[in-house]
N, C-alpha and C positions, 0 to 999 in steps of 0.2 A: 728612644721615645716610643711609647705604646701607640699603635694605630687603632683608631676607633672606626668601625665600619660606617658606611653611609647610613645604613639602617639604624645604627645606634644614635648617630647624630640626628636623624629624622625623629626618633622617639624623643630625644631630649628637646628638640625644637618644638615638637607638638605639645610637649608638656607645658610650654610657656606661651602657647597661642590660644586664641579664642575658638570655641567649638561652633558657635553660631552668632547671629547678630545680637541675640538677647541673653545668651548664656556664656559664661566665662569659666574656664577651668581654674581651680584653685592652684595658682602657680607654684606656691611653696610645697603643697602636699604632693602634687604630681611630679614636680621636679625632684623631690626627695625620693619618690618611688623609683623614678628612672635611675637616679644615682645609686640607690640600693641595689637595683637589678644589675647595674654594671659592676658593682663591688662583688656581688654574688657570682656573676659570670667570671670575673677575673680570679676569684678564689677557687672556683671549681676547676679552672684551667691548671691549677697547681696540684690538685689532688693526685696522690700516688705516683707522681713522676719519679722515674728511676726504679720503681718496684716491678717485679715480675707478676704477670697475670696468674693468680692462684687457681688451684683446683677447687672444685666444689660449686662453681656457678652453673647451675643446671638450666638448660634452655631446651626448647623443642625445635627439632629440625623441620623441614617443610613437610615431612611425612607424619609429624606429630610425635615422633620418638624423642624421649628425654635423653639428652647427651650433655656431657660436661663440656662447657665452652672451650676450656683450655685444650681438650683432646682433639678438637676439630679446627683449631687455629694453626695456621702455618705462616710464620713470620717471614719477612716483614708483612704486616697487615694493617690496613686502616679499618677499624671497627666503628661503623656508624650506628649510634644509639638514637632511636627516635620513637615518638609516640604518634600513633596514627591519627590522633585528634588535633595535631599541631600542624597548621598549614605550612610554615617554613620547613618542617621536617619532611612533609610530603614532597615539597619542591626539591629538597636536597636528595631525597630518594629517587625521584624521577631523573634528576641529573645524573646520579650515580648509575642508574640503570641504563641510561642512554650512552654514557661515556665510560663504562666499566672497562671495555677492551682497551681503549686509549690509555686509561690510567694504569692498568695492569702492565701493559707493554712498556709504557714510557717510564714508569717508576719502579718496575720490578717488584711491586708489592701487590698483594691480593686485597680485595675489598670484601668485608663481611658486614651484613646488616643485622642489627638486633632490634626487633620490633618489641617495644616495652609496653607492659600493661595491656596485652592483647590475648585473646583466647587462642588465636592462631595467626599464622602469617597472612592469611586472607589473600588480598590481591598482590601482596608483596612477594613475588616469586622470582626465581632466578631466570636469567635470560642467557641462554647459550653457555651456561656453566661459568659465567664471569662474576656472578655475585652469589655468595652463600648467604641464605636468609634463615635467621633463627628468631624465635619469639619466646617471651616470658610472660607469665600472668601476674608477675609482681613488679614493683617499681625499683627493685634492687636495693632497698634501703640497707645500709650497713655493709654492703659488699664493695669490692674493688671498683665496680662500675657505678657506684652510688652517685647521686647528684640530682638536683631538681631541674636543671636546664636541659632542654632538648631543642634542636638536635645537638648532639655532642659526638665528637670523633676522637677515638683513642688510637694513637699511632704506636704500634708495637714493633720492636725490631725483630731480627731473626730468632732471638732468644725469648721472645714474648715479654720483653721489658718495655714498660711504658716510657716512650721518649718525648711525647708531646700529647697534649689533650686540648682540643678546641671546643669550647662550649658556647652555644648561643649564636649571637648575631654576627653573621658573615655571609659571604656569597657562596653558592655551591662550589664554584670553581676554586676558590681559595680554601674552602673547608676540606676538600678532598686531596689537596696537594700534599703529598708526603713530605715531611721536613727533610731538608738536606743535611746530611751528616757532615760535620766539620772535622 
């Protein structure tokens, strides 16, 4: 059975409650929007599973130099894709920044950050060499990392094959937990 995060349940419950004493949300329309969002989130979680990260996804490193993302990834890696205008994304980034050493040591995987739709990595910088931060000025439409939902995490094995993708609503702790190999 699929787990739905507390935040998803909160969104669904808010879609059916009143906003104020005199104003009421259109239950049907907002509930449908929440359901559509959950469908999109689950669909994105299945994109490109089992495929290898391709060459040709150009990103800027923290010095502004254009690099091919595949050439700088060393698996296993958890690649966090986020938009700086997204509050949940910023929270997940802060969590990753504060806990990078713990995750790298415990999971044997590196963590890379991809700041999407940004001119530069701005305040999103590495701390102690535990996070590699890259940025792109595009939304990555049509690429291996495409998708509308942020934050998203791509878990790539040692061969840079996508083994799991988590999109959207989850806690930072569970979002960055590398999947266990069975």
